MIPANU-672659 format. One record per residue (C-alpha): x, y, z; residue number from 1. Coordinates in steps of 0.02 Angstrom, whole numbers, plus 50000, padded with zeros to 5 digits. Example, Ala and Ser with C-alpha at 12.3 -4.5 7.8 and 13.67 -1.06 7.14 Angstrom:
residues 2
<pt><c1>50615</c1><c2>49775</c2><c3>50390</c3><fitor>1</fitor></pt>
<pt><c1>50684</c1><c2>49947</c2><c3>50357</c3><fitor>2</fitor></pt>
end
This chain:
residues 162
<pt><c1>51584</c1><c2>51145</c2><c3>53440</c3><fitor>1</fitor></pt>
<pt><c1>51612</c1><c2>51008</c2><c3>53314</c3><fitor>2</fitor></pt>
<pt><c1>51584</c1><c2>50825</c2><c3>53357</c3><fitor>3</fitor></pt>
<pt><c1>51714</c1><c2>50689</c2><c3>53335</c3><fitor>4</fitor></pt>
<pt><c1>51646</c1><c2>50513</c2><c3>53354</c3><fitor>5</fitor></pt>
<pt><c1>51783</c1><c2>50385</c2><c3>53381</c3><fitor>6</fitor></pt>
<pt><c1>51740</c1><c2>50203</c2><c3>53351</c3><fitor>7</fitor></pt>
<pt><c1>51877</c1><c2>50090</c2><c3>53417</c3><fitor>8</fitor></pt>
<pt><c1>51908</c1><c2>49908</c2><c3>53458</c3><fitor>9</fitor></pt>
<pt><c1>51995</c1><c2>49756</c2><c3>53391</c3><fitor>10</fitor></pt>
<pt><c1>51996</c1><c2>49714</c2><c3>53207</c3><fitor>11</fitor></pt>
<pt><c1>51834</c1><c2>49632</c2><c3>53151</c3><fitor>12</fitor></pt>
<pt><c1>51726</c1><c2>49719</c2><c3>53281</c3><fitor>13</fitor></pt>
<pt><c1>51631</c1><c2>49815</c2><c3>53147</c3><fitor>14</fitor></pt>
<pt><c1>51710</c1><c2>49987</c2><c3>53160</c3><fitor>15</fitor></pt>
<pt><c1>51708</c1><c2>50020</c2><c3>52973</c3><fitor>16</fitor></pt>
<pt><c1>51533</c1><c2>49951</c2><c3>52943</c3><fitor>17</fitor></pt>
<pt><c1>51459</c1><c2>50050</c2><c3>53087</c3><fitor>18</fitor></pt>
<pt><c1>51561</c1><c2>50205</c2><c3>53044</c3><fitor>19</fitor></pt>
<pt><c1>51500</c1><c2>50209</c2><c3>52864</c3><fitor>20</fitor></pt>
<pt><c1>51318</c1><c2>50180</c2><c3>52914</c3><fitor>21</fitor></pt>
<pt><c1>51328</c1><c2>50312</c2><c3>53050</c3><fitor>22</fitor></pt>
<pt><c1>51413</c1><c2>50434</c2><c3>52932</c3><fitor>23</fitor></pt>
<pt><c1>51276</c1><c2>50412</c2><c3>52801</c3><fitor>24</fitor></pt>
<pt><c1>51142</c1><c2>50427</c2><c3>52935</c3><fitor>25</fitor></pt>
<pt><c1>51213</c1><c2>50586</c2><c3>53015</c3><fitor>26</fitor></pt>
<pt><c1>51297</c1><c2>50662</c2><c3>52862</c3><fitor>27</fitor></pt>
<pt><c1>51464</c1><c2>50669</c2><c3>52954</c3><fitor>28</fitor></pt>
<pt><c1>51631</c1><c2>50648</c2><c3>52865</c3><fitor>29</fitor></pt>
<pt><c1>51697</c1><c2>50469</c2><c3>52883</c3><fitor>30</fitor></pt>
<pt><c1>51881</c1><c2>50430</c2><c3>52907</c3><fitor>31</fitor></pt>
<pt><c1>51936</c1><c2>50249</c2><c3>52887</c3><fitor>32</fitor></pt>
<pt><c1>52089</c1><c2>50221</c2><c3>52996</c3><fitor>33</fitor></pt>
<pt><c1>52149</c1><c2>50073</c2><c3>52894</c3><fitor>34</fitor></pt>
<pt><c1>52176</c1><c2>50190</c2><c3>52745</c3><fitor>35</fitor></pt>
<pt><c1>52317</c1><c2>50276</c2><c3>52840</c3><fitor>36</fitor></pt>
<pt><c1>52426</c1><c2>50123</c2><c3>52875</c3><fitor>37</fitor></pt>
<pt><c1>52596</c1><c2>50123</c2><c3>52791</c3><fitor>38</fitor></pt>
<pt><c1>52638</c1><c2>49990</c2><c3>52663</c3><fitor>39</fitor></pt>
<pt><c1>52760</c1><c2>49920</c2><c3>52792</c3><fitor>40</fitor></pt>
<pt><c1>52622</c1><c2>49902</c2><c3>52922</c3><fitor>41</fitor></pt>
<pt><c1>52506</c1><c2>49819</c2><c3>52797</c3><fitor>42</fitor></pt>
<pt><c1>52646</c1><c2>49701</c2><c3>52743</c3><fitor>43</fitor></pt>
<pt><c1>52679</c1><c2>49652</c2><c3>52924</c3><fitor>44</fitor></pt>
<pt><c1>52496</c1><c2>49615</c2><c3>52957</c3><fitor>45</fitor></pt>
<pt><c1>52480</c1><c2>49514</c2><c3>52796</c3><fitor>46</fitor></pt>
<pt><c1>52625</c1><c2>49408</c2><c3>52862</c3><fitor>47</fitor></pt>
<pt><c1>52535</c1><c2>49386</c2><c3>53030</c3><fitor>48</fitor></pt>
<pt><c1>52659</c1><c2>49496</c2><c3>53124</c3><fitor>49</fitor></pt>
<pt><c1>52574</c1><c2>49607</c2><c3>53255</c3><fitor>50</fitor></pt>
<pt><c1>52611</c1><c2>49793</c2><c3>53249</c3><fitor>51</fitor></pt>
<pt><c1>52709</c1><c2>49867</c2><c3>53393</c3><fitor>52</fitor></pt>
<pt><c1>52705</c1><c2>50043</c2><c3>53465</c3><fitor>53</fitor></pt>
<pt><c1>52839</c1><c2>50103</c2><c3>53343</c3><fitor>54</fitor></pt>
<pt><c1>52740</c1><c2>50037</c2><c3>53194</c3><fitor>55</fitor></pt>
<pt><c1>52586</c1><c2>50131</c2><c3>53253</c3><fitor>56</fitor></pt>
<pt><c1>52674</c1><c2>50298</c2><c3>53284</c3><fitor>57</fitor></pt>
<pt><c1>52670</c1><c2>50363</c2><c3>53104</c3><fitor>58</fitor></pt>
<pt><c1>52494</c1><c2>50294</c2><c3>53080</c3><fitor>59</fitor></pt>
<pt><c1>52433</c1><c2>50391</c2><c3>53232</c3><fitor>60</fitor></pt>
<pt><c1>52520</c1><c2>50550</c2><c3>53174</c3><fitor>61</fitor></pt>
<pt><c1>52437</c1><c2>50533</c2><c3>53003</c3><fitor>62</fitor></pt>
<pt><c1>52265</c1><c2>50509</c2><c3>53082</c3><fitor>63</fitor></pt>
<pt><c1>52292</c1><c2>50657</c2><c3>53197</c3><fitor>64</fitor></pt>
<pt><c1>52344</c1><c2>50764</c2><c3>53049</c3><fitor>65</fitor></pt>
<pt><c1>52188</c1><c2>50711</c2><c3>52953</c3><fitor>66</fitor></pt>
<pt><c1>52077</c1><c2>50756</c2><c3>53101</c3><fitor>67</fitor></pt>
<pt><c1>52161</c1><c2>50926</c2><c3>53111</c3><fitor>68</fitor></pt>
<pt><c1>52125</c1><c2>50955</c2><c3>52925</c3><fitor>69</fitor></pt>
<pt><c1>51940</c1><c2>50930</c2><c3>52961</c3><fitor>70</fitor></pt>
<pt><c1>51938</c1><c2>51060</c2><c3>53101</c3><fitor>71</fitor></pt>
<pt><c1>51767</c1><c2>51130</c2><c3>53055</c3><fitor>72</fitor></pt>
<pt><c1>51678</c1><c2>50967</c2><c3>53011</c3><fitor>73</fitor></pt>
<pt><c1>51587</c1><c2>50839</c2><c3>53115</c3><fitor>74</fitor></pt>
<pt><c1>51684</c1><c2>50677</c2><c3>53094</c3><fitor>75</fitor></pt>
<pt><c1>51672</c1><c2>50491</c2><c3>53126</c3><fitor>76</fitor></pt>
<pt><c1>51836</c1><c2>50397</c2><c3>53132</c3><fitor>77</fitor></pt>
<pt><c1>51854</c1><c2>50208</c2><c3>53138</c3><fitor>78</fitor></pt>
<pt><c1>52022</c1><c2>50152</c2><c3>53205</c3><fitor>79</fitor></pt>
<pt><c1>52086</c1><c2>50021</c2><c3>53325</c3><fitor>80</fitor></pt>
<pt><c1>52178</c1><c2>50136</c2><c3>53450</c3><fitor>81</fitor></pt>
<pt><c1>52187</c1><c2>49990</c2><c3>53571</c3><fitor>82</fitor></pt>
<pt><c1>52290</c1><c2>50076</c2><c3>53707</c3><fitor>83</fitor></pt>
<pt><c1>52252</c1><c2>50236</c2><c3>53800</c3><fitor>84</fitor></pt>
<pt><c1>52415</c1><c2>50315</c2><c3>53742</c3><fitor>85</fitor></pt>
<pt><c1>52361</c1><c2>50286</c2><c3>53561</c3><fitor>86</fitor></pt>
<pt><c1>52195</c1><c2>50371</c2><c3>53595</c3><fitor>87</fitor></pt>
<pt><c1>52283</c1><c2>50520</c2><c3>53672</c3><fitor>88</fitor></pt>
<pt><c1>52400</c1><c2>50533</c2><c3>53523</c3><fitor>89</fitor></pt>
<pt><c1>52251</c1><c2>50524</c2><c3>53405</c3><fitor>90</fitor></pt>
<pt><c1>52167</c1><c2>50678</c2><c3>53481</c3><fitor>91</fitor></pt>
<pt><c1>52322</c1><c2>50776</c2><c3>53531</c3><fitor>92</fitor></pt>
<pt><c1>52299</c1><c2>50962</c2><c3>53496</c3><fitor>93</fitor></pt>
<pt><c1>52118</c1><c2>50945</c2><c3>53440</c3><fitor>94</fitor></pt>
<pt><c1>51972</c1><c2>51047</c2><c3>53502</c3><fitor>95</fitor></pt>
<pt><c1>51807</c1><c2>50954</c2><c3>53487</c3><fitor>96</fitor></pt>
<pt><c1>51671</c1><c2>50864</c2><c3>53579</c3><fitor>97</fitor></pt>
<pt><c1>51737</c1><c2>50686</c2><c3>53579</c3><fitor>98</fitor></pt>
<pt><c1>51621</c1><c2>50536</c2><c3>53587</c3><fitor>99</fitor></pt>
<pt><c1>51713</c1><c2>50373</c2><c3>53621</c3><fitor>100</fitor></pt>
<pt><c1>51632</c1><c2>50208</c2><c3>53574</c3><fitor>101</fitor></pt>
<pt><c1>51717</c1><c2>50041</c2><c3>53602</c3><fitor>102</fitor></pt>
<pt><c1>51642</c1><c2>49906</c2><c3>53492</c3><fitor>103</fitor></pt>
<pt><c1>51663</c1><c2>49753</c2><c3>53601</c3><fitor>104</fitor></pt>
<pt><c1>51624</c1><c2>49571</c2><c3>53577</c3><fitor>105</fitor></pt>
<pt><c1>51678</c1><c2>49395</c2><c3>53618</c3><fitor>106</fitor></pt>
<pt><c1>51838</c1><c2>49328</c2><c3>53542</c3><fitor>107</fitor></pt>
<pt><c1>51749</c1><c2>49184</c2><c3>53453</c3><fitor>108</fitor></pt>
<pt><c1>51621</c1><c2>49297</c2><c3>53369</c3><fitor>109</fitor></pt>
<pt><c1>51753</c1><c2>49417</c2><c3>53305</c3><fitor>110</fitor></pt>
<pt><c1>51868</c1><c2>49275</c2><c3>53252</c3><fitor>111</fitor></pt>
<pt><c1>51726</c1><c2>49200</c2><c3>53148</c3><fitor>112</fitor></pt>
<pt><c1>51696</c1><c2>49369</c2><c3>53066</c3><fitor>113</fitor></pt>
<pt><c1>51880</c1><c2>49385</c2><c3>53021</c3><fitor>114</fitor></pt>
<pt><c1>51886</c1><c2>49212</c2><c3>52945</c3><fitor>115</fitor></pt>
<pt><c1>51747</c1><c2>49254</c2><c3>52821</c3><fitor>116</fitor></pt>
<pt><c1>51803</c1><c2>49432</c2><c3>52784</c3><fitor>117</fitor></pt>
<pt><c1>51872</c1><c2>49457</c2><c3>52610</c3><fitor>118</fitor></pt>
<pt><c1>52000</c1><c2>49577</c2><c3>52540</c3><fitor>119</fitor></pt>
<pt><c1>52074</c1><c2>49639</c2><c3>52703</c3><fitor>120</fitor></pt>
<pt><c1>52254</c1><c2>49634</c2><c3>52760</c3><fitor>121</fitor></pt>
<pt><c1>52217</c1><c2>49589</c2><c3>52942</c3><fitor>122</fitor></pt>
<pt><c1>52213</c1><c2>49402</c2><c3>52967</c3><fitor>123</fitor></pt>
<pt><c1>52120</c1><c2>49310</c2><c3>53105</c3><fitor>124</fitor></pt>
<pt><c1>52284</c1><c2>49241</c2><c3>53173</c3><fitor>125</fitor></pt>
<pt><c1>52325</c1><c2>49416</c2><c3>53237</c3><fitor>126</fitor></pt>
<pt><c1>52165</c1><c2>49437</c2><c3>53337</c3><fitor>127</fitor></pt>
<pt><c1>52235</c1><c2>49366</c2><c3>53499</c3><fitor>128</fitor></pt>
<pt><c1>52376</c1><c2>49494</c2><c3>53495</c3><fitor>129</fitor></pt>
<pt><c1>52247</c1><c2>49634</c2><c3>53493</c3><fitor>130</fitor></pt>
<pt><c1>52144</c1><c2>49558</c2><c3>53633</c3><fitor>131</fitor></pt>
<pt><c1>52306</c1><c2>49543</c2><c3>53732</c3><fitor>132</fitor></pt>
<pt><c1>52345</c1><c2>49730</c2><c3>53725</c3><fitor>133</fitor></pt>
<pt><c1>52177</c1><c2>49818</c2><c3>53720</c3><fitor>134</fitor></pt>
<pt><c1>52146</c1><c2>49936</c2><c3>53865</c3><fitor>135</fitor></pt>
<pt><c1>51964</c1><c2>49974</c2><c3>53906</c3><fitor>136</fitor></pt>
<pt><c1>51946</c1><c2>50153</c2><c3>53968</c3><fitor>137</fitor></pt>
<pt><c1>51814</c1><c2>50216</c2><c3>54088</c3><fitor>138</fitor></pt>
<pt><c1>51777</c1><c2>50367</c2><c3>53977</c3><fitor>139</fitor></pt>
<pt><c1>51698</c1><c2>50271</c2><c3>53833</c3><fitor>140</fitor></pt>
<pt><c1>51532</c1><c2>50196</c2><c3>53791</c3><fitor>141</fitor></pt>
<pt><c1>51537</c1><c2>50008</c2><c3>53764</c3><fitor>142</fitor></pt>
<pt><c1>51435</c1><c2>49940</c2><c3>53619</c3><fitor>143</fitor></pt>
<pt><c1>51391</c1><c2>49755</c2><c3>53610</c3><fitor>144</fitor></pt>
<pt><c1>51432</c1><c2>49702</c2><c3>53432</c3><fitor>145</fitor></pt>
<pt><c1>51313</c1><c2>49554</c2><c3>53438</c3><fitor>146</fitor></pt>
<pt><c1>51174</c1><c2>49677</c2><c3>53397</c3><fitor>147</fitor></pt>
<pt><c1>51136</c1><c2>49710</c2><c3>53213</c3><fitor>148</fitor></pt>
<pt><c1>51221</c1><c2>49862</c2><c3>53133</c3><fitor>149</fitor></pt>
<pt><c1>51060</c1><c2>49965</c2><c3>53120</c3><fitor>150</fitor></pt>
<pt><c1>51027</c1><c2>49942</c2><c3>53306</c3><fitor>151</fitor></pt>
<pt><c1>51207</c1><c2>49989</c2><c3>53347</c3><fitor>152</fitor></pt>
<pt><c1>51192</c1><c2>50149</c2><c3>53245</c3><fitor>153</fitor></pt>
<pt><c1>51033</c1><c2>50194</c2><c3>53339</c3><fitor>154</fitor></pt>
<pt><c1>51116</c1><c2>50157</c2><c3>53508</c3><fitor>155</fitor></pt>
<pt><c1>51261</c1><c2>50272</c2><c3>53463</c3><fitor>156</fitor></pt>
<pt><c1>51146</c1><c2>50411</c2><c3>53404</c3><fitor>157</fitor></pt>
<pt><c1>51052</c1><c2>50405</c2><c3>53569</c3><fitor>158</fitor></pt>
<pt><c1>51216</c1><c2>50425</c2><c3>53666</c3><fitor>159</fitor></pt>
<pt><c1>51270</c1><c2>50572</c2><c3>53559</c3><fitor>160</fitor></pt>
<pt><c1>51108</c1><c2>50669</c2><c3>53555</c3><fitor>161</fitor></pt>
<pt><c1>51037</c1><c2>50632</c2><c3>53727</c3><fitor>162</fitor></pt>
end
C-alpha cells in the first residue's frame, strides 16, 4: 500500500524545507500545500488577516483532490492542517498508509524564522493566531524543529521504516 507522509504544523515550522529534503531522499512525490491556496486566501494573509474554517474549505478540497490524483504514488505533503477536522478532510476517501508528523517548536524560534523569511505571503504577525488554534493529536509523531533539517529527515525516516 502506498505511503502518504503528512508534515503539519504552524507556518515557519519547516514543513516545506523538510518535505523537499525528505522527498529528494526517498524519491517520493512532494506536494506543497501553500501552492493550493486561493488568491483570496493569499491576499488575506498578506494583509495579516487569519484564515477561518470557510477560507480553508476549498484549500482542503483541492489538497484532497491532488492526493486522490496520486493514488498509486508515495507522497509527502506539507500543509498546516492545524485542526483535527482539517486533517480528516485532507485524507477523506483516501486509502494509504498515513504517517503524521507534527513539526513543533517554541513560538519565539518560529517567530524569528518568519521574520527573516523572504518571498512568502504569511507574515509573522499571524503566527499567534495559528498557535491559538492548533490541535495536537495523539496519533502523530512530534518532531522538535530545533534540530537541523538533515537530522529531522533521518528521524522521520526511522519512524517510517522501523
